[in-house]
C-alpha positions as CSV (number, residue, x, y, z in Angstrom):
1,X,74.3,153.8,94.3
2,X,71.8,153.1,91.5
3,X,71.5,149.6,90.1
4,X,72.3,149.2,86.4
5,X,68.7,148.9,85.3
6,X,67.7,152.1,87.1
7,X,70.6,154.0,85.5
8,X,68.9,153.8,82.1
9,X,66.6,156.8,82.0
10,X,64.2,158.5,79.5
11,X,65.0,162.0,78.4
12,X,62.4,163.7,80.6
13,X,63.6,162.0,83.7
14,X,67.2,162.7,82.9
15,X,66.5,166.4,82.6
16,X,65.1,166.5,86.1
17,X,67.9,164.4,87.5
18,X,70.6,166.7,86.0
19,X,68.7,169.8,87.2
20,X,68.9,168.4,90.8
21,X,72.6,167.5,90.3
22,X,73.5,171.1,89.1
23,X,71.6,172.6,92.0
24,X,73.8,170.5,94.3
25,X,76.9,171.9,92.5
26,X,77.7,168.8,90.5
27,X,79.6,169.0,87.2
28,X,77.9,166.9,84.4
29,X,79.9,165.1,81.7
30,X,78.3,163.7,78.6
31,X,80.0,160.8,76.7
32,X,78.5,158.8,73.8
33,X,79.0,155.8,71.6
34,X,77.7,152.7,70.0
35,X,79.2,150.2,72.6
36,X,78.4,147.3,70.2
37,X,80.2,144.5,72.1
38,X,81.9,146.1,75.1
39,X,85.7,146.0,75.2
40,X,88.5,147.4,77.4
41,X,88.8,150.6,75.3
42,X,85.2,151.4,76.2
43,X,85.9,151.0,79.9
44,X,89.0,153.2,79.8
45,X,87.1,155.8,77.8
46,X,84.2,155.9,80.3
47,X,86.5,155.9,83.4
48,X,88.5,158.8,81.9
49,X,85.3,160.7,81.0
50,X,84.1,160.3,84.6
51,X,87.2,162.0,85.9
52,X,86.2,165.1,84.0
53,X,83.2,165.8,86.4
54,X,80.9,164.4,89.1
55,X,78.1,162.9,87.1
56,X,78.7,160.8,83.9
57,X,75.8,160.5,81.4
58,X,76.4,158.1,78.6
59,X,74.3,158.4,75.4
60,X,74.1,155.1,73.6
61,X,73.2,155.0,69.9
62,X,69.9,153.3,69.1
63,X,69.9,150.3,66.9
64,X,68.8,152.3,63.9
65,X,71.4,155.0,64.3
66,X,74.1,152.4,64.9
67,X,73.1,150.6,61.7
68,X,73.3,153.8,59.8
69,X,76.8,154.6,61.2
70,X,78.3,151.1,61.0
71,X,76.4,149.3,58.2
72,X,74.7,146.0,57.7
73,X,75.3,143.2,60.2
74,X,75.3,145.7,63.1
75,X,74.4,146.0,65.8
76,X,75.6,142.8,67.3
77,X,73.7,143.5,70.6
78,X,70.4,145.4,70.7
79,X,70.2,148.8,72.2
80,X,68.7,147.7,75.5
81,X,71.5,145.1,76.0
82,X,74.1,147.7,75.1
83,X,72.5,150.2,77.5
84,X,72.4,147.7,80.3
85,X,76.1,146.8,79.8
86,X,77.1,150.4,79.9
87,X,75.0,151.1,82.9
88,X,76.7,148.2,84.8
89,X,80.0,150.1,84.6
90,X,80.7,151.7,88.0
91,X,81.9,155.1,86.5
92,X,78.5,155.6,84.7
93,X,75.7,157.4,86.5
94,X,73.0,157.5,83.8
95,X,72.4,156.0,80.4
96,X,70.2,157.4,77.6
97,X,69.5,155.7,74.3
98,X,69.3,158.2,71.5
99,X,68.5,158.0,67.8
100,X,70.0,161.2,66.3
101,X,73.1,161.0,64.0
102,X,75.2,162.8,66.6
103,X,74.7,164.3,70.1
104,X,74.3,168.0,69.1
105,X,70.6,168.0,70.3
106,X,71.6,166.3,73.5
107,X,74.2,169.0,74.2
108,X,71.6,171.6,73.6
109,X,69.0,169.8,75.7
110,X,71.1,168.8,78.7
111,X,73.9,171.5,78.7
112,X,76.6,169.3,80.2
113,X,79.7,171.0,81.6
114,X,81.9,168.7,79.6
115,X,81.5,166.7,76.3
116,X,83.9,163.7,76.4
117,X,85.0,162.1,73.2
118,X,87.4,159.2,72.7
119,X,91.0,159.4,71.3
120,X,89.8,158.5,67.8
121,X,88.9,162.3,67.7
122,X,91.0,165.4,68.1
123,X,89.6,168.7,69.4
124,X,89.2,169.8,65.7
125,X,87.4,166.7,64.5
126,X,84.7,166.3,67.2
127,X,81.5,166.4,65.1
128,X,79.6,168.5,67.8
129,X,82.5,170.9,68.3
130,X,80.7,174.1,67.0
131,X,77.6,173.4,69.1
132,X,79.7,172.8,72.2
133,X,81.7,176.0,71.6
134,X,78.5,178.0,71.1
135,X,77.0,176.6,74.3
136,X,80.2,177.0,76.4
137,X,80.6,173.3,76.9
138,X,84.2,172.1,77.2
139,X,85.2,169.3,74.9
140,X,87.6,166.7,76.5
141,X,89.4,164.0,74.5
142,X,89.7,161.1,77.0
143,X,90.6,157.4,77.2
144,X,93.6,155.5,76.0
145,X,95.0,155.6,72.5
146,X,92.6,154.0,70.0
147,X,94.0,150.5,69.9
148,X,90.7,148.8,70.5
149,X,87.6,148.6,68.3
150,X,84.5,146.5,67.9
151,X,85.4,146.1,64.2
152,X,88.8,144.6,65.1
153,X,87.4,142.4,67.8
154,X,84.8,141.0,65.4
155,X,87.5,140.4,62.7
156,X,89.6,138.5,65.2
157,X,86.6,136.3,66.2
158,X,85.9,135.6,62.6
159,X,89.5,134.5,61.9
160,X,89.8,132.3,65.0
161,X,89.8,128.6,64.4
162,X,86.5,127.0,65.2
163,X,86.5,123.6,66.8
């Protein structure tokens, strides 16, 4: 088993690792997200994604792409901290930090068997759906119902009485 720090890999290394995995008959799943303060919904999402295949690759948004998606005041944790937290999850095999606005280029580059998205999406609303369909990548909606979010977690922390 790889240690959390060694699970975080650059793109060129990940390409080679996935090529080896496919040659060994392994099915690759790609999941992605910001993971800005890890919560139980993230864990359930990644564990469910892992059940879709043999190798789980998690693409973590870079600081700049997260800021673009979520606005000022974010990220809470920098990209390396977020990547290391995701890598520490047992279900995760590899972590990649990416800067693109979505994972279409990663789907084209790594050609996973499955693209896993959380339950805040439907099969019709997955941003990368057209690219996945074109490439023959199955899209799976995984995890528990969207009852957890970093935004809600931060709001509850801000409302909590401070001693």
